[in-house]
Every structure is written in structure tokens, then in C-alpha cells.
Residue frames relative to the residue before (quaternion, step in Angstrom):
aa qw qx qy qz dx dy dz
M 1.0000 0.0000 0.0000 0.0000 0.00 0.00 0.00
K 0.6462 0.5170 -0.3287 0.4550 3.60 0.94 -0.85
R 0.6407 0.5422 -0.3235 0.4369 3.52 0.99 -0.82
D 0.6543 0.5106 -0.3101 0.4636 3.60 0.98 -0.82
S 0.6737 0.4774 -0.3091 0.4718 3.60 0.90 -0.81
F 0.6168 0.5246 -0.3446 0.4751 3.60 1.09 -0.68
H 0.6469 0.5261 -0.3084 0.4578 3.57 0.96 -0.89
L 0.6633 0.5005 -0.3043 0.4658 3.59 0.93 -0.88
A 0.6438 0.5117 -0.3196 0.4706 3.58 1.02 -0.78
A 0.6510 0.5100 -0.3118 0.4679 3.58 0.99 -0.81
V 0.6404 0.5131 -0.3228 0.4716 3.60 0.98 -0.81
D 0.6497 0.5118 -0.3124 0.4673 3.61 0.96 -0.88
F 0.6477 0.5157 -0.3088 0.4681 3.59 0.97 -0.88
N 0.6694 0.4970 -0.2997 0.4637 3.61 0.90 -0.90
K 0.6176 0.5350 -0.3470 0.4603 3.60 1.04 -0.71
R 0.6604 0.4992 -0.3094 0.4680 3.57 0.97 -0.85
L 0.6461 0.5221 -0.3255 0.4517 3.60 1.01 -0.75
K 0.7074 0.4634 -0.2559 0.4683 3.57 1.00 -0.81
S 0.5235 0.6500 -0.4046 0.3739 3.56 1.22 -0.29
D 0.4860 -0.6662 0.4878 0.2865 3.56 -1.05 0.77
D 0.6784 0.5182 -0.2782 0.4403 3.57 1.21 -0.47
V 0.3335 0.7761 -0.4917 0.2113 3.62 1.25 0.07
L 0.8087 0.2198 -0.1019 0.5361 3.60 0.86 -0.92
A 0.3196 0.7881 -0.4819 0.2111 3.58 1.23 0.24
D 0.7600 0.3673 -0.2047 0.4956 3.59 0.97 -0.78
F 0.4831 0.6797 -0.4388 0.3347 3.59 1.22 -0.01
D 0.3046 -0.7557 0.5567 0.1620 3.57 -0.89 0.98
F 0.2174 -0.8223 0.5170 0.0962 3.55 0.04 1.32
D 0.6277 0.5507 -0.3460 0.4278 3.59 0.99 -0.78
S 0.6628 0.4806 -0.3083 0.4844 3.59 0.93 -0.82
F 0.6315 0.5416 -0.3262 0.4489 3.54 1.01 -0.83
L 0.7251 0.4235 -0.2345 0.4898 3.57 0.98 -0.88
G 0.4930 -0.7112 0.3946 0.3091 3.58 1.26 -0.13
H 0.7186 0.3567 -0.2900 0.5218 3.60 1.05 0.57
S 0.5893 -0.6205 0.4076 0.3186 3.50 -1.27 0.43
G 0.5107 -0.6561 0.4207 0.3630 3.59 1.19 -0.33
E 0.5203 0.6612 -0.4121 0.3497 3.59 1.22 -0.22
D 0.7182 0.4420 -0.2527 0.4743 3.59 1.09 -0.66
L 0.5192 0.6458 -0.4133 0.3776 3.59 1.25 0.11
I 0.3600 -0.6940 0.5785 0.2325 3.55 -1.19 0.61
D 0.3399 -0.7409 0.5452 0.1958 3.57 -0.87 0.94
Y 0.0941 -0.8101 0.5785 0.0138 3.57 -0.50 1.24
S 0.3796 0.7531 -0.4707 0.2592 3.59 1.21 0.26
D 0.6056 0.5340 -0.3543 0.4717 3.60 1.15 -0.50
E 0.4799 -0.6939 0.4527 0.2886 3.59 -0.75 1.01
E 0.6643 0.5135 -0.3002 0.4527 3.58 1.11 -0.61
A 0.5556 0.6310 -0.3956 0.3696 3.59 1.17 -0.46
Q 0.1886 -0.7708 0.6023 0.0868 3.53 -1.06 0.80
A 0.5060 -0.6074 0.5082 0.3417 3.54 -1.12 0.64
P 0.5219 -0.6330 0.4530 0.3489 3.60 -0.98 0.70
E 0.5612 -0.5936 0.4595 0.3486 3.56 -1.16 0.65
V 0.3608 -0.7234 0.5474 0.2163 3.54 -0.87 0.95
A 0.3138 -0.7646 0.5369 0.1693 3.54 -0.63 1.11
S 0.5056 -0.6225 0.5001 0.3268 3.51 -1.15 0.61
G 0.3340 -0.7387 0.5514 0.1969 3.52 -0.95 0.85
P 0.6713 -0.5080 0.3424 0.4172 3.57 -1.21 0.30
G 0.6965 0.4682 -0.2806 0.4658 3.61 1.13 -0.51
D 0.4818 0.6701 -0.4437 0.3493 3.59 1.26 -0.08
T 0.2085 -0.7474 0.6195 0.1187 3.52 -1.03 0.86
P 0.6519 -0.4894 0.3701 0.4456 3.60 -1.16 0.29
M 0.6561 0.5175 -0.3245 0.4431 3.58 0.96 -0.80
S 0.6816 0.4741 -0.3060 0.4657 3.60 0.83 -0.89
T 0.6274 0.5223 -0.3340 0.4712 3.58 1.06 -0.68
L 0.6499 0.4999 -0.3192 0.4753 3.59 0.94 -0.82
F 0.6275 0.5305 -0.3386 0.4585 3.58 0.98 -0.78
S 0.7061 0.4620 -0.2755 0.4605 3.57 0.88 -0.89
E 0.6663 0.5073 -0.2965 0.4591 3.59 1.16 -0.53
Q 0.5645 0.5978 -0.4030 0.4019 3.62 1.15 -0.41
T 0.4221 -0.7074 0.5067 0.2542 3.57 -0.96 0.87
F 0.7049 -0.4675 0.3396 0.4113 3.53 -1.31 0.28
I 0.7216 0.4430 -0.2547 0.4671 3.59 0.99 -0.78
G 0.6783 -0.5540 0.2661 0.4027 3.60 1.26 0.03
N 0.6547 0.5121 -0.3338 0.4447 3.59 1.16 -0.20
W 0.3333 -0.6716 0.6049 0.2683 3.52 -1.40 0.00
D 0.2481 -0.7127 0.6330 0.1726 3.54 -1.25 0.60
W 0.5805 -0.5725 0.4347 0.3825 3.56 -1.17 0.52
S 0.1174 0.7520 -0.6409 0.0997 3.54 -1.05 0.87
P 0.6485 -0.5032 0.3754 0.4306 3.59 -1.18 0.30
R 0.6398 0.5308 -0.3293 0.4478 3.60 1.02 -0.73
L 0.6539 0.4929 -0.3148 0.4800 3.60 0.95 -0.83
E 0.6476 0.5265 -0.3184 0.4495 3.58 0.92 -0.90
A 0.6592 0.5132 -0.3103 0.4537 3.59 0.95 -0.86
I 0.6805 0.4906 -0.2982 0.4554 3.58 0.95 -0.81
V 0.7608 0.3830 -0.2274 0.4721 3.59 0.71 -1.03
G 0.4485 -0.7410 0.4126 0.2820 3.58 1.26 -0.21
V 0.7039 0.3569 -0.2782 0.5475 3.57 1.15 0.54
T 0.4000 -0.6999 0.5356 0.2516 3.55 -1.08 0.73
K 0.6696 -0.4858 0.3722 0.4210 3.55 -1.28 0.33
S 0.6879 0.4866 -0.2976 0.4488 3.59 0.83 -0.95
A 0.6500 0.5016 -0.3213 0.4718 3.60 1.00 -0.76
A 0.6460 0.5129 -0.3261 0.4618 3.59 0.95 -0.82
L 0.6639 0.5014 -0.3096 0.4604 3.58 0.91 -0.89
A 0.6903 0.4745 -0.2772 0.4707 3.59 1.05 -0.73
D 0.7909 0.3886 -0.1662 0.4425 3.58 0.92 -0.91
I 0.7312 0.3842 -0.2308 0.5143 3.60 1.11 -0.50
E 0.1155 -0.8089 0.5762 0.0179 3.52 -0.56 1.22
L 0.1332 -0.7992 0.5851 0.0357 3.54 -0.52 1.24
P 0.4765 -0.6418 0.4989 0.3348 3.58 -1.07 0.62
G 0.7638 0.3620 -0.2592 0.4674 3.58 -1.03 0.69
Q 0.3808 -0.6812 0.5798 0.2340 3.49 -1.40 0.23
Y 0.0734 -0.8126 0.5781 0.0030 3.57 -0.77 1.02
S 0.5051 -0.6716 0.4543 0.2956 3.55 -0.93 0.93
Q 0.7654 0.2597 -0.1501 0.5694 3.58 1.15 -0.57
L 0.0125 -0.8632 0.5048 -0.0008 3.57 0.89 0.93
Q 0.6690 0.5103 -0.3192 0.4359 3.61 0.83 -0.92
V 0.6844 0.4710 -0.2825 0.4795 3.58 0.94 -0.88
V 0.6083 0.5373 -0.3429 0.4730 3.60 1.05 -0.78
L 0.6845 0.4893 -0.2827 0.4607 3.57 0.88 -0.94
A 0.6321 0.5179 -0.3338 0.4700 3.60 0.97 -0.78
T 0.6639 0.5042 -0.2980 0.4650 3.57 0.95 -0.89
L 0.6535 0.5039 -0.3139 0.4695 3.58 0.94 -0.83
C 0.6363 0.5212 -0.3312 0.4624 3.61 1.01 -0.75
A 0.6567 0.5024 -0.3111 0.4685 3.60 0.94 -0.85
V 0.6645 0.4939 -0.3030 0.4718 3.59 0.92 -0.88
A 0.6498 0.5153 -0.3182 0.4593 3.58 0.93 -0.89
Y 0.6327 0.5275 -0.3284 0.4622 3.58 1.00 -0.80
L 0.6694 0.4971 -0.3127 0.4550 3.59 0.81 -0.96
K 0.7028 0.4777 -0.2760 0.4491 3.58 0.86 -0.93
K 0.7254 0.4323 -0.2440 0.4769 3.59 1.00 -0.79
K 0.7958 0.3476 -0.1712 0.4653 3.57 0.69 -1.08
L 0.7817 0.2623 -0.1437 0.5472 3.60 1.12 -0.55
A 0.1531 0.8408 -0.5037 0.1260 3.56 1.15 0.70
D 0.6680 0.5167 -0.3085 0.4378 3.60 1.01 -0.75
E 0.6997 0.4084 -0.2683 0.5213 3.60 1.27 -0.12
K 0.1650 0.8434 -0.4954 0.1261 3.56 1.21 0.58
D 0.6297 0.5519 -0.3465 0.4228 3.59 0.97 -0.76
V 0.6492 0.5095 -0.3143 0.4691 3.61 1.18 -0.48
W 0.8082 0.3081 -0.1428 0.4812 3.61 0.82 -0.96
E 0.3937 0.7741 -0.4457 0.2172 3.59 1.22 -0.20
L 0.7104 0.4442 -0.2730 0.4727 3.63 0.84 -0.91
I 0.5892 0.5572 -0.3596 0.4616 3.59 1.15 -0.61
V 0.6732 0.4797 -0.2822 0.4868 3.57 0.96 -0.90
Q 0.6192 0.5438 -0.3493 0.4460 3.58 0.97 -0.76
K 0.6452 0.5097 -0.3133 0.4752 3.58 0.97 -0.84
A 0.6543 0.5048 -0.3069 0.4720 3.59 0.97 -0.84
E 0.6677 0.4979 -0.3058 0.4612 3.59 0.92 -0.85
D 0.6093 0.5301 -0.3486 0.4756 3.59 1.07 -0.66
W 0.6418 0.5097 -0.3142 0.4792 3.58 0.99 -0.85
L 0.6588 0.5184 -0.3071 0.4505 3.59 0.92 -0.93
R 0.6265 0.5342 -0.3352 0.4580 3.60 0.96 -0.81
G 0.6725 0.5041 -0.2879 0.4591 3.56 0.96 -0.86
Q 0.7042 0.4664 -0.2627 0.4664 3.58 1.06 -0.71
T 0.8035 0.3446 -0.1466 0.4628 3.57 0.91 -0.90
Q 0.2046 -0.7821 0.5483 0.2142 3.59 1.09 -0.69
E 0.5317 0.6148 -0.3958 0.4274 3.58 1.18 0.60
D 0.5980 -0.4960 0.4638 0.4257 3.53 -1.38 0.05
V 0.3413 -0.7856 0.4819 0.1846 3.58 -0.25 1.30
M 0.6177 0.5505 -0.3539 0.4361 3.60 1.02 -0.72
E 0.6425 0.5098 -0.3195 0.4746 3.59 1.04 -0.74
L 0.6352 0.5122 -0.3283 0.4757 3.59 0.98 -0.78
E 0.6450 0.5142 -0.3205 0.4656 3.58 0.99 -0.81
R 0.6324 0.5254 -0.3377 0.4583 3.62 1.00 -0.75
I 0.6344 0.5278 -0.3292 0.4589 3.59 0.98 -0.83
V 0.6944 0.4667 -0.2755 0.4733 3.58 0.84 -0.97
E 0.6431 0.5217 -0.3293 0.4537 3.59 0.92 -0.83
A 0.6487 0.5150 -0.3218 0.4587 3.60 0.94 -0.85
A 0.6754 0.4853 -0.2936 0.4712 3.60 1.00 -0.78
L 0.7046 0.4790 -0.2709 0.4479 3.59 0.91 -0.91
F 0.8217 0.2352 -0.0715 0.5141 3.55 0.89 -0.96
A 0.1842 0.8224 -0.5145 0.1581 3.57 1.12 0.70
N 0.7236 0.4374 -0.2465 0.4736 3.59 1.04 -0.70
D 0.5472 0.6134 -0.4041 0.4014 3.60 1.26 -0.12
A 0.4566 -0.6444 0.5331 0.3036 3.55 -1.12 0.67
A 0.4849 -0.6947 0.4523 0.2786 3.56 -0.92 0.88
């Protein structure tokens, strides 16, 4: 008898969990502690998240870290351009890489970020070393080239006017 009543209770509980109305009456705004008026609605597919502005405490390294994608590359953005000192259009026009790459713009952005870290923040290698390793692994997968040679090409173009 106990087993049957336990089974019935479990079936009733599972029905409630599967119901679409389980959370219909739940007041999420009160739970989260706000009225919802200050929230941005991202439900529209066309809506874009606002650009995150750099704060006064942001460093080039922290900005580069935040701009790197989960898979290891960088995409062109105003923040990346400001840090590395070259725009996407200028890099595409001035930096000639050997080979043809399906994601040339992303490869170039990633190479610029890596070259910047290695050249301008060399004394902080222990901080960015794993970030660069992830980027170089991504670059190897995209280009099938000697990544160090690609980095030398980009570094020479970006920092040609810098004293060695």
C-alpha cells in the first residue's frame, strides 16, 4: 500500500513539473529585486547588445582578454583597433599574408592582437601566455601555416616605426 501511494505522489509531482504552467504565476521581477523597467529587451532577433565602453581602469591587456572569443580568436572591433593601432581596412590593405584564408579578417585581427601582446606587453608574458597559446592553436587550425612566421609578418607591419 505504501508503495502505491508513493508511486501516485511521484506521478502527480512529475505531472506538475511537466506542466507549462509551473512558473506561470511566479513573479520573476520581485524575485530579482527590480521592476523590469530598466531592463533591455533582447527578444527581438534584430536587437543588439549595447557596446561595452572601456572604463578608466581598463588596461590594453584586460581589454584584449575580454575581446578574445571562446575559441581563441579576436574579431575586429573599435576597441581592438584602438589598442593595436591599426584599423581593419588598413590592416587588410597593408599586411600581406602568404596563402588564402577563408577567414582572413579574423585571422588578421587575431595576429594583430597576438603581435601586440608579444611586442608591447612582453614583460607580462606570464599573464598572457595561455591566452596567446589558445590564439596560436586557433590560428594553426585556420591557416595550416607556420604561425610564428605569420606573427613576424604582422609584427613587422604593425611596429615598423618602433625602435627594436
